[in-house]
mmCIF file of the C-alpha atoms, coordinates in Angstrom:
data_MODEL
# 
_entry.id   MODEL 
# 
loop_
_atom_site.group_PDB 
_atom_site.id 
_atom_site.type_symbol 
_atom_site.label_atom_id 
_atom_site.label_alt_id 
_atom_site.label_comp_id 
_atom_site.label_asym_id 
_atom_site.label_entity_id 
_atom_site.label_seq_id 
_atom_site.pdbx_PDB_ins_code 
_atom_site.Cartn_x 
_atom_site.Cartn_y 
_atom_site.Cartn_z 
_atom_site.occupancy 
_atom_site.B_iso_or_equiv 
_atom_site.pdbx_formal_charge 
_atom_site.auth_seq_id 
_atom_site.auth_comp_id 
_atom_site.auth_asym_id 
_atom_site.auth_atom_id 
_atom_site.pdbx_PDB_model_num 
ATOM 1  C CA . SER A 1 1  ? -58.725 3.679  92.800  1.00 0.00 ? 1  SER A CA 1 
ATOM 2  C CA . GLU A 1 2  ? -56.049 4.161  90.182  1.00 0.00 ? 2  GLU A CA 1 
ATOM 3  C CA . LEU A 1 3  ? -53.745 1.823  92.139  1.00 0.00 ? 3  LEU A CA 1 
ATOM 4  C CA . ASP A 1 4  ? -56.456 -0.774 92.869  1.00 0.00 ? 4  ASP A CA 1 
ATOM 5  C CA . ALA A 1 5  ? -55.993 -0.260 96.623  1.00 0.00 ? 5  ALA A CA 1 
ATOM 6  C CA . ASN A 1 6  ? -58.546 -1.691 99.026  1.00 0.00 ? 6  ASN A CA 1 
ATOM 7  C CA . PHE A 1 7  ? -58.687 1.200  101.521 1.00 0.00 ? 7  PHE A CA 1 
ATOM 8  C CA . ASP A 1 8  ? -61.942 1.104  103.491 1.00 0.00 ? 8  ASP A CA 1 
ATOM 9  C CA . ILE A 1 9  ? -62.671 4.786  104.108 1.00 0.00 ? 9  ILE A CA 1 
ATOM 10 C CA . ASN A 1 10 ? -65.135 3.851  106.856 1.00 0.00 ? 10 ASN A CA 1 
ATOM 11 C CA . LYS A 1 11 ? -62.196 2.630  108.948 1.00 0.00 ? 11 LYS A CA 1 
ATOM 12 C CA . PHE A 1 12 ? -60.605 6.095  109.081 1.00 0.00 ? 12 PHE A CA 1 
ATOM 13 C CA . VAL A 1 13 ? -61.505 9.461  110.604 1.00 0.00 ? 13 VAL A CA 1 
ATOM 14 C CA . HIS A 1 14 ? -60.035 12.877 109.893 1.00 0.00 ? 14 HIS A CA 1 
ATOM 15 C CA . HIS A 1 15 ? -57.623 14.241 112.481 1.00 0.00 ? 15 HIS A CA 1 
ATOM 16 C CA . ALA A 1 16 ? -56.391 17.860 112.386 1.00 0.00 ? 16 ALA A CA 1 
ATOM 17 C CA . VAL A 1 17 ? -53.485 19.384 114.324 1.00 0.00 ? 17 VAL A CA 1 
ATOM 18 C CA . TYR A 1 18 ? -52.328 22.999 114.398 1.00 0.00 ? 18 TYR A CA 1 
ATOM 19 C CA . ASN A 1 19 ? -48.523 23.128 114.250 1.00 0.00 ? 19 ASN A CA 1 
ATOM 20 C CA . LYS A 1 20 ? -47.707 26.507 115.788 1.00 0.00 ? 20 LYS A CA 1 
ATOM 21 C CA . ASN A 1 21 ? -43.970 26.294 114.957 1.00 0.00 ? 21 ASN A CA 1 
ATOM 22 C CA . GLN A 1 22 ? -44.668 25.752 111.250 1.00 0.00 ? 22 GLN A CA 1 
ATOM 23 C CA . ASN A 1 23 ? -47.751 28.007 111.189 1.00 0.00 ? 23 ASN A CA 1 
ATOM 24 C CA . ARG A 1 24 ? -49.808 25.318 109.480 1.00 0.00 ? 24 ARG A CA 1 
ATOM 25 C CA . ILE A 1 25 ? -52.700 22.939 109.942 1.00 0.00 ? 25 ILE A CA 1 
ATOM 26 C CA . GLU A 1 26 ? -51.696 19.313 109.434 1.00 0.00 ? 26 GLU A CA 1 
ATOM 27 C CA . MET A 1 27 ? -54.374 16.903 108.265 1.00 0.00 ? 27 MET A CA 1 
ATOM 28 C CA . TYR A 1 28 ? -54.225 13.192 108.952 1.00 0.00 ? 28 TYR A CA 1 
ATOM 29 C CA . LEU A 1 29 ? -56.372 10.117 108.599 1.00 0.00 ? 29 LEU A CA 1 
ATOM 30 C CA . ARG A 1 30 ? -56.493 8.091  111.834 1.00 0.00 ? 30 ARG A CA 1 
ATOM 31 C CA . SER A 1 31 ? -57.140 4.377  111.574 1.00 0.00 ? 31 SER A CA 1 
ATOM 32 C CA . LEU A 1 32 ? -60.039 3.206  113.733 1.00 0.00 ? 32 LEU A CA 1 
ATOM 33 C CA . GLU A 1 33 ? -58.723 -0.342 113.846 1.00 0.00 ? 33 GLU A CA 1 
ATOM 34 C CA . LYS A 1 34 ? -55.802 -2.536 112.874 1.00 0.00 ? 34 LYS A CA 1 
ATOM 35 C CA . GLN A 1 35 ? -56.020 -3.220 109.156 1.00 0.00 ? 35 GLN A CA 1 
ATOM 36 C CA . ILE A 1 36 ? -54.103 -4.460 106.157 1.00 0.00 ? 36 ILE A CA 1 
ATOM 37 C CA . VAL A 1 37 ? -54.331 -2.474 102.931 1.00 0.00 ? 37 VAL A CA 1 
ATOM 38 C CA . ASN A 1 38 ? -53.222 -3.966 99.632  1.00 0.00 ? 38 ASN A CA 1 
ATOM 39 C CA . ILE A 1 39 ? -52.025 -1.692 96.838  1.00 0.00 ? 39 ILE A CA 1 
ATOM 40 C CA . PRO A 1 40 ? -51.328 -4.145 93.999  1.00 0.00 ? 40 PRO A CA 1 
ATOM 41 C CA . LYS A 1 41 ? -50.200 -1.678 91.330  1.00 0.00 ? 41 LYS A CA 1 
ATOM 42 C CA . ALA A 1 42 ? -47.575 -0.309 93.727  1.00 0.00 ? 42 ALA A CA 1 
ATOM 43 C CA . ASP A 1 43 ? -46.617 -3.827 94.841  1.00 0.00 ? 43 ASP A CA 1 
ATOM 44 C CA . LEU A 1 44 ? -47.267 -2.688 98.409  1.00 0.00 ? 44 LEU A CA 1 
ATOM 45 C CA . VAL A 1 45 ? -49.020 -4.100 101.466 1.00 0.00 ? 45 VAL A CA 1 
ATOM 46 C CA . LEU A 1 46 ? -49.553 -1.726 104.393 1.00 0.00 ? 46 LEU A CA 1 
ATOM 47 C CA . GLU A 1 47 ? -50.104 -2.957 107.924 1.00 0.00 ? 47 GLU A CA 1 
ATOM 48 C CA . ILE A 1 48 ? -51.823 -0.071 109.667 1.00 0.00 ? 48 ILE A CA 1 
ATOM 49 C CA . LYS A 1 49 ? -52.169 -0.091 113.451 1.00 0.00 ? 49 LYS A CA 1 
ATOM 50 C CA . LYS A 1 50 ? -55.201 1.140  115.364 1.00 0.00 ? 50 LYS A CA 1 
ATOM 51 C CA . ASP A 1 51 ? -54.863 4.930  115.896 1.00 0.00 ? 51 ASP A CA 1 
ATOM 52 C CA . GLU A 1 52 ? -51.976 5.138  113.402 1.00 0.00 ? 52 GLU A CA 1 
ATOM 53 C CA . LEU A 1 53 ? -51.933 8.418  111.500 1.00 0.00 ? 53 LEU A CA 1 
ATOM 54 C CA . ILE A 1 54 ? -51.471 8.904  107.761 1.00 0.00 ? 54 ILE A CA 1 
ATOM 55 C CA . HIS A 1 55 ? -50.345 12.461 106.966 1.00 0.00 ? 55 HIS A CA 1 
ATOM 56 C CA . THR A 1 56 ? -52.441 13.690 104.036 1.00 0.00 ? 56 THR A CA 1 
ATOM 57 C CA . GLU A 1 57 ? -52.126 17.469 103.868 1.00 0.00 ? 57 GLU A CA 1 
ATOM 58 C CA . ASN A 1 58 ? -50.535 20.658 105.152 1.00 0.00 ? 58 ASN A CA 1 
ATOM 59 C CA . SER A 1 59 ? -52.484 23.897 105.050 1.00 0.00 ? 59 SER A CA 1 
ATOM 60 C CA . PHE A 1 60 ? -50.166 26.831 105.633 1.00 0.00 ? 60 PHE A CA 1 
ATOM 61 C CA . LYS A 1 61 ? -51.416 30.066 107.132 1.00 0.00 ? 61 LYS A CA 1 
ATOM 62 C CA . PHE A 1 62 ? -49.830 33.392 106.219 1.00 0.00 ? 62 PHE A CA 1 
ATOM 63 C CA . THR A 1 63 ? -50.187 36.900 107.563 1.00 0.00 ? 63 THR A CA 1 
ATOM 64 C CA . ILE A 1 64 ? -51.132 39.693 105.168 1.00 0.00 ? 64 ILE A CA 1 
ATOM 65 C CA . SER A 1 65 ? -47.597 41.073 105.388 1.00 0.00 ? 65 SER A CA 1 
ATOM 66 C CA . GLN A 1 66 ? -46.175 37.636 104.469 1.00 0.00 ? 66 GLN A CA 1 
ATOM 67 C CA . ILE A 1 67 ? -48.530 37.450 101.477 1.00 0.00 ? 67 ILE A CA 1 
ATOM 68 C CA . LYS A 1 68 ? -47.434 40.915 100.337 1.00 0.00 ? 68 LYS A CA 1 
ATOM 69 C CA . GLU A 1 69 ? -43.758 39.956 100.711 1.00 0.00 ? 69 GLU A CA 1 
ATOM 70 C CA . MET A 1 70 ? -44.119 36.657 98.823  1.00 0.00 ? 70 MET A CA 1 
ATOM 71 C CA . SER A 1 71 ? -46.134 38.386 96.100  1.00 0.00 ? 71 SER A CA 1 
ATOM 72 C CA . ALA A 1 72 ? -43.513 41.092 95.618  1.00 0.00 ? 72 ALA A CA 1 
ATOM 73 C CA . MET A 1 73 ? -40.703 38.507 95.507  1.00 0.00 ? 73 MET A CA 1 
ATOM 74 C CA . SER A 1 74 ? -42.603 36.708 92.722  1.00 0.00 ? 74 SER A CA 1 
ATOM 75 C CA . ASN A 1 75 ? -43.279 39.904 90.739  1.00 0.00 ? 75 ASN A CA 1 
ATOM 76 C CA . PHE A 1 76 ? -46.969 40.034 91.675  1.00 0.00 ? 76 PHE A CA 1 
ATOM 77 C CA . GLN A 1 77 ? -49.073 42.581 93.508  1.00 0.00 ? 77 GLN A CA 1 
ATOM 78 C CA . ILE A 1 78 ? -52.294 42.275 95.469  1.00 0.00 ? 78 ILE A CA 1 
ATOM 79 C CA . GLN A 1 79 ? -55.302 43.505 93.488  1.00 0.00 ? 79 GLN A CA 1 
ATOM 80 C CA . ASP A 1 80 ? -57.944 42.625 96.045  1.00 0.00 ? 80 ASP A CA 1 
ATOM 81 C CA . MET A 1 81 ? -58.423 40.579 99.193  1.00 0.00 ? 81 MET A CA 1 
ATOM 82 C CA . TRP A 1 82 ? -61.488 39.093 100.857 1.00 0.00 ? 82 TRP A CA 1 
ATOM 83 C CA . CYS A 1 83 ? -61.393 37.853 104.465 1.00 0.00 ? 83 CYS A CA 1 
ATOM 84 C CA . ASP A 1 84 ? -63.844 36.469 106.979 1.00 0.00 ? 84 ASP A CA 1 
ATOM 85 C CA . GLU A 1 85 ? -64.798 38.668 109.953 1.00 0.00 ? 85 GLU A CA 1 
ATOM 86 C CA . LYS A 1 86 ? -62.070 37.250 112.205 1.00 0.00 ? 86 LYS A CA 1 
ATOM 87 C CA . ARG A 1 87 ? -59.485 37.327 109.392 1.00 0.00 ? 87 ARG A CA 1 
ATOM 88 C CA . TYR A 1 88 ? -58.842 33.604 109.863 1.00 0.00 ? 88 TYR A CA 1 
ATOM 89 C CA . PHE A 1 89 ? -59.417 32.860 106.176 1.00 0.00 ? 89 PHE A CA 1 
ATOM 90 C CA . GLY A 1 90 ? -58.828 34.893 103.087 1.00 0.00 ? 90 GLY A CA 1 
ATOM 91 C CA . LEU A 1 91 ? -58.847 34.849 99.327  1.00 0.00 ? 91 LEU A CA 1 
ATOM 92 C CA . VAL A 1 92 ? -56.288 36.997 97.517  1.00 0.00 ? 92 VAL A CA 1 
ATOM 93 C CA . LEU A 1 93 ? -56.420 38.171 93.902  1.00 0.00 ? 93 LEU A CA 1 
ATOM 94 C CA . LEU A 1 94 ? -52.927 38.830 92.515  1.00 0.00 ? 94 LEU A CA 1 
ATOM 95 C CA . SER A 1 95 ? -51.801 40.397 89.264  1.00 0.00 ? 95 SER A CA 1 
ATOM 96 C CA . LYS A 1 96 ? -48.407 40.280 87.616  1.00 0.00 ? 96 LYS A CA 1 
ATOM 97 C CA . ASN A 1 97 ? -46.371 43.474 87.827  1.00 0.00 ? 97 ASN A CA 1 
ATOM 98 C CA . ASN A 1 98 ? -45.538 45.113 84.491  1.00 0.00 ? 98 ASN A CA 1 
# 
């Protein structure tokens, strides 16, 4: 790694939680065992407990009306939108307003 850390990825599993209040999926790595990780270039040693979580990502979910509102506030408009059958996931093509 760029920081010369000795993370053993086989000692972690992915752990996902849906945070209803924040309307987002939170991604974590959960340690499968107690471990010590050295990160020399950051002058850091981490003592990670078994089942300890490391928060790695937030994936926010927006309604179509929220996307339209945010787009308009940023001077963009929706050109096209593609969604899965249940409308759980979508891809939005925006263009800048003139």
